[in-house]
matplotlib code that plots the C-alpha trace (Angstrom):
import matplotlib.pyplot as plt

x = [0.3, 1.2, 0.5, -0.7, 1.2, -0.7, 2.1, 3.9, 7.2, 7.1, 8.9, 12.2, 12.1, 15.8, 17.0, 17.8, 21.4, 22.8, 26.2, 27.7, 31.5, 32.8, 31.8, 33.7, 34.0, 34.9, 34.9, 33.9, 34.3, 33.0, 33.2, 32.4, 31.9, 31.1, 34.8, 36.3, 34.2, 33.8, 30.3, 28.9, 26.4, 23.9, 23.4, 23.1, 19.5, 20.2, 18.2, 19.1, 19.2, 19.7, 20.2, 20.7, 21.9, 22.8, 25.0, 25.9, 27.8, 28.8, 32.0, 34.6, 34.0, 30.8, 27.6, 29.7, 28.3, 29.2, 26.6, 27.5, 25.3, 25.8, 25.0, 24.9, 24.0, 23.7, 23.2, 22.5, 21.6, 17.9, 18.1, 20.5, 20.8, 24.5, 26.5, 27.0, 28.4, 28.4, 28.8, 29.3, 29.7, 30.4, 29.5, 29.9, 29.1, 30.4, 27.6, 27.2, 23.8, 22.6, 18.8, 17.6, 16.1, 18.3, 15.3, 15.0, 18.3, 18.8, 15.9, 17.2, 20.7, 19.1, 16.8, 17.8, 21.2, 21.0, 18.8, 21.2, 23.9, 21.9, 22.2, 26.1, 25.8, 23.1, 25.5, 28.8, 26.5, 25.7, 29.7, 30.9, 28.4, 28.5, 32.6, 32.4, 31.0, 27.1, 24.2, 24.2, 22.4, 20.4, 19.3, 15.7, 15.0, 15.1, 12.4, 14.6, 11.7, 10.5, 14.2, 14.1, 10.6, 11.8, 14.8, 13.0, 10.7, 13.2, 15.1, 11.8, 11.0, 15.0, 14.5, 11.3, 12.9, 15.2, 13.0, 11.1, 11.8, 12.8, 10.2]
y = [-0.2, 3.4, 6.8, 9.7, 13.0, 15.5, 16.1, 17.7, 15.9, 14.6, 16.9, 15.3, 15.9, 15.6, 12.2, 11.5, 10.3, 9.3, 7.5, 6.9, 7.4, 7.1, 5.7, 5.9, 6.2, 9.6, 9.3, 6.8, 6.5, 3.6, 3.9, 0.6, 1.6, -2.0, -3.2, -0.3, -0.7, -4.4, -5.1, -8.3, -9.2, -10.1, -6.4, -5.3, -4.3, -2.0, 1.2, 2.4, 6.2, 7.1, 10.4, 11.1, 14.2, 15.0, 17.2, 17.8, 20.2, 20.8, 19.6, 21.4, 18.9, 19.5, 17.8, 16.0, 16.4, 14.8, 13.5, 12.8, 10.7, 10.9, 8.5, 8.8, 5.8, 5.6, 2.5, 3.0, 0.5, 0.5, -0.4, 2.4, 4.7, 4.2, 3.9, 1.0, 2.4, 5.3, 4.7, 7.7, 7.3, 9.9, 7.7, 9.6, 9.3, 11.0, 11.1, 12.2, 13.5, 15.0, 15.8, 17.3, 20.7, 23.4, 23.7, 20.1, 19.5, 20.2, 17.7, 15.3, 15.4, 14.9, 12.6, 10.1, 10.2, 9.3, 6.5, 5.0, 5.2, 3.6, 0.1, 0.2, 2.2, -0.2, -2.7, -1.1, -0.5, -4.1, -5.2, -2.7, -3.0, -7.3, -7.0, -4.7, -7.6, -6.7, -8.0, -6.7, -3.5, -2.9, 0.3, 0.9, 2.3, 6.0, 8.3, 10.6, 12.8, 13.6, 14.1, 16.6, 18.3, 18.5, 20.2, 22.8, 23.5, 24.0, 26.7, 28.3, 28.3, 29.4, 32.4, 33.5, 33.5, 35.8, 38.3, 38.9, 42.3, 41.6, 43.3]
z = [-0.1, -0.9, 0.8, -1.0, 0.0, -2.4, -4.2, -1.0, 0.2, 3.4, 6.0, 7.0, 10.8, 12.3, 13.1, 16.8, 17.3, 20.8, 21.0, 24.4, 24.0, 27.4, 30.8, 33.8, 37.4, 38.4, 42.3, 44.5, 48.2, 50.4, 54.2, 56.2, 59.8, 60.5, 59.8, 61.6, 65.0, 64.6, 65.3, 65.4, 62.2, 64.7, 65.5, 62.2, 60.9, 57.8, 56.9, 53.6, 52.4, 48.7, 47.5, 43.6, 42.2, 38.4, 36.4, 32.7, 30.8, 27.1, 26.2, 23.7, 20.7, 18.7, 19.9, 23.0, 26.4, 29.7, 32.3, 35.4, 38.0, 41.6, 44.1, 48.1, 49.8, 53.8, 55.6, 59.2, 61.8, 62.7, 66.2, 67.3, 64.3, 64.3, 60.7, 59.0, 55.5, 53.4, 49.8, 47.2, 43.7, 41.0, 37.4, 34.0, 30.8, 27.5, 25.0, 21.0, 20.3, 17.2, 16.5, 20.0, 19.7, 21.9, 23.8, 24.6, 25.2, 29.0, 29.8, 27.6, 29.0, 32.7, 32.2, 28.9, 29.3, 33.1, 32.3, 30.0, 32.6, 35.4, 34.9, 35.1, 38.1, 40.0, 39.3, 40.6, 44.2, 44.1, 44.1, 46.1, 48.7, 48.7, 48.6, 51.8, 53.6, 53.3, 51.2, 47.4, 47.7, 44.4, 43.7, 42.9, 39.7, 39.5, 38.2, 36.2, 35.0, 38.7, 39.6, 37.2, 38.1, 41.4, 40.7, 38.5, 41.4, 44.0, 41.3, 40.8, 44.6, 45.4, 42.4, 44.0, 47.7, 46.3, 44.3, 47.5, 49.4, 52.9, 55.0]

ax = plt.figure().add_subplot(projection="3d")
ax.plot(x, y, z, "-o")
ax.set_aspect("equal")
plt.show()
């Protein structure tokens, strides 16, 4: 079957192209308080807290961007709120991106690019916590759209607070 175009040529839309050129651990720290203090494993009932932040910047090469996902994972003992471990990972990717309109590039960099990096960060976190003597910690999926929207709302609130005259 063929489609009729009424004599008009179909509009060519820019083709989205994204390649991950490199991935890397920019910084990582694992502090094992249990090993340092010599706690018994029967005393340990972990309660987890995960903080995620993102950063992106244009690189010198055309159409290249660097995106960094930052995870801070704190495990404390439920029974007495003592620290068990602290894992901080800054994981980056260098992306070649074409065909994304300029007004959509910021959300693309802070939503789609971290989605591509997430499985690799999740594996690193699982391996490091396991190798540190704890059960492997598998990060839950991160809603990068909600994270992006929350950051936009936070920035808007900060701008409103700055704009208000002090009475």
